[in-house]
N, C-alpha and C positions, 0 to 999 in steps of 0.2 A: 647811407648805404644800407641796402636790404639784403640779408644773406639768410640761408637756411642751414641750421645746425642739426645733425642727426639725433642729438639728445635734447637740445634746448628748443628745437623747432625754429620758426621764423624769427629773425632778430632785426630790429631797426637800430642801427648804430650810426654815429656821426661819420661824415665823410673823411674827417681828419682827426687824429688823436694827439692831443698835446699833454694830457695828464694820464699816464698809464700806471696802473697798479698791477704788479706781477706777484701772484701767490704760488708760484711753482719755480724751483731752481732752474729747470730746463728752459723755461720761458725767459727768465731773467737773463740767462746766458745768451739766448738767441737775440734778445733785444739789443744787448750791448754789441754782439757780433755784427748786427745789422747797422750799427752806428747811431742808434736812437736811445742810448742809455740816459741821456740828459732829460728825456721825457718821463722817466720812471720816477714816481713820487712815493711809492710804498712797496713793501716786500713782505714775504713770509719769513718765519724764523729760520727756515732752511735755506734761504737765498743768501749765500755767502761768497759767491763769485760773480763778477770781479770784486776786488776789495772796496771799490767806490760805493757799493750798495750797503755797506755796513753802517753808513751814516743815515740811512733812510729809516723811517718809522716801521716797526714790525706790526703787521696787521693780523697775522694768522699763523696757526700751525697748519698741518694738512687737513685737520678735521674741525677746527674751531676758528671763527672769524670775529674780530672786534668790529662789529658792524657800525657802531656810531663813529668810531675813529675813521673807518673807511669812508663813511658818508661825509665827514668833515673835510676830507681831502678833495672832494668834488671830482672824482675821476671820470673821464669820458670813455675809459675802457678798463675793465678788470679781466685779467687773463689768468686761467688756471689750466690744470690738466684734467683728463677724465680719470678713470680708475677710482681711487679712494676719494677724489675730490668731486665726483659726479654730483652727489647730493648737495654739496656746497654751491656748485654752479647753478643748480636748479633753484635753490633757495634765494641766491642773490638775484636771479632773474625775477622771481616772484616779488622781491622787495624793490624792484625797479632799477637795479643797477645795470649799466651796459656791460654785459659779460660775454666772454667767449672762452670755450674750453678746447684745448688742443688734445688730440688723442694720445694715449699711451702707445708707443710704437711696438710692433711685433718683430721688427728687424731694424738694423741701422738705417736702412733706406727710409723708414718712417720718420727718422730724425730729419732727414733732408726734406721729406714731404711737409713736415711741420714748418720748416723754414719757408717753403713755398707758400704755405697758407698765411704765415705772418707777412710775407712780402705782398700778398694780395690785399690783406686787411690794411696795411700801413702805406700802400702805394709805393712799395719798394721792390717791385717785381724784378727789375734788372739786377739790383744789388743782391737780392735773395738768390736769384738764379746763378749768378757768378760764384757766390759763396758755396752754394750747394754743389756746383760743378767742381770747385777746388777740393772740397771735402770728399766728394765721390772719388776723385783721382787718388787722393791719399789713401782712402780705404782700399781701392783696387790694388795698390802696390803691396798691401799686406797679405794678399791672397795666397794661401797654401804655403806659408812660411815653415810650418812644422808638420810632422806626422806623429801625433801622440794623442792619448786620452787624458782628459783633465777633469779633476773634481774641483769645481768652483764653489766657494762658500762665502757669503757675505754676512756680516754681523748686523742684524736688525733687531737687537735685543735678544738674540738667539740665532743659531745657525739656519740660514736659508740658502737653498741651492736652486738651480734652474733645470727645467726640462724642455719639452717642446712648446713653442709659442712665445718664447722669450727673445727679445732683441739681444740680450747678453749671450744666450746660447747660439744665436745666429752669428754673432760677431766672433765668438770663439771658434765655431765651425769654419768660418771664413779664414781664420788664421791657420787652420789645420789642426786645431785642438778640439778633438771630438768630446763634447760634454759627456760625463759619465752616465748621466741619467737622461740622455736624449730619447730613450725609449719610453719615458714617462710622459703621458699626455697632460701635463700640468706645467704652466709657465714657471711658477714659484712655489716652493713647498719646503717643509722641514725634512731634512734627509734622515735616513736610517744610517747611522754612523758605522754600524757593524756591516751593513751592505756595502758601504764604501770600502771597508777593509777587504771584503770578499772579492769585490770587483777589481781591486788593485790598479788604480789609475797610474799613468806615467808621471803625473804631476798633481800636487795640491796647490791650487791658486786661491789665496785668501784675501778678502777685502774687509778691513776693519771699519769701525765707525769713524766718522770724520774726526780729524785732529788727534787720532791715536798716536802714541809714541812707539817707535821701533816696531813697525808692523811685521817685518820679516821675523824678528825674534818672537813676536806673539804667535805668528803662524807656526814657527818651528816648535814652540812650547805646546801648542795645541796638538800637533802631530805626535809629539812624544807622549803626551797625556793619553792619547787614544791608541798608542802602540803602532802607529803608522811609520813605515820606513821609506816611503817614496819621497822624491825631491819636492821642495817647497819654494814657492814664490809668493809675493804679496804686492798689492797696490798700496797707495798711501791713504786710501779711505775715500768713499763716496766718489769713485771714479767710473767704474763700469756700471754702477747703479745710477749714474748721472746721464740722462738722455738729452742733453743739449749739444750744441756744436762742439764743445770741448771734449765730448766723448771720443772723437777721432784722435785727438792728441793723447788722451789717456790710453787709448788702445795701442797707439804706437809705443808708448812707454811700457805697457804690459808686454808687448812683443820683445822689446829689448831685455826686460828682466827675465822673461821665460828663456830667451836665447842664452843668457848668462847662466841660468840655473841648469839648463840641459846641455851646456857646453857647446852651444852653437853660435856663440857671439862672433 
């Protein structure tokens, strides 16, 4: 198979892939959703869904790769994302690995586009099309459910929020939750917490680190520490920040929690 990648350039890849290494959680999610999880032979430290992947060898963080262990697995395809993994993808290509990097989406429709791309690579066009269609229908049903402004914050070792150009901001806007900093021309950035107070959103939506305990209590404690008195909701961690097919189920769960918080259940 000969394909052209906008970052990696022309690629010569096998026509069929039997041993796949996924170094990005969104890709791992998509591979299992497409029914080829049994072909995955290695993962990154951040790939923890579905539970079956936890028994696979860990080959990388987002920025470091155990190259010799990767080589020993004899993969016929190594999948990553762009963004922070761009340099890793380029280096793996230079070292002779069969590599392909899926782009960081700028809207939830980009998640569906990535499914389509994987369907093309893996000769699963029909399966990918059907899955993308089902997810698109679920997403459409969430449109305009609320009319409110939201301050969204995720814990990435410190508070990070979203502005224009983020798939998270687009998804929230789709729900009818206008992101507080939609006027900022930056997808992800550290917020001015005093500016959050000044703008007074209708809702504080918090996403903790994965595996955090009592996320709603943590969100409420943060609001109290900052002197905020607006309503609070929380995800269970690494949900809106996850841009694989599971994102749409997580978004449905967010909608239910926001409805409960705003008294619209």
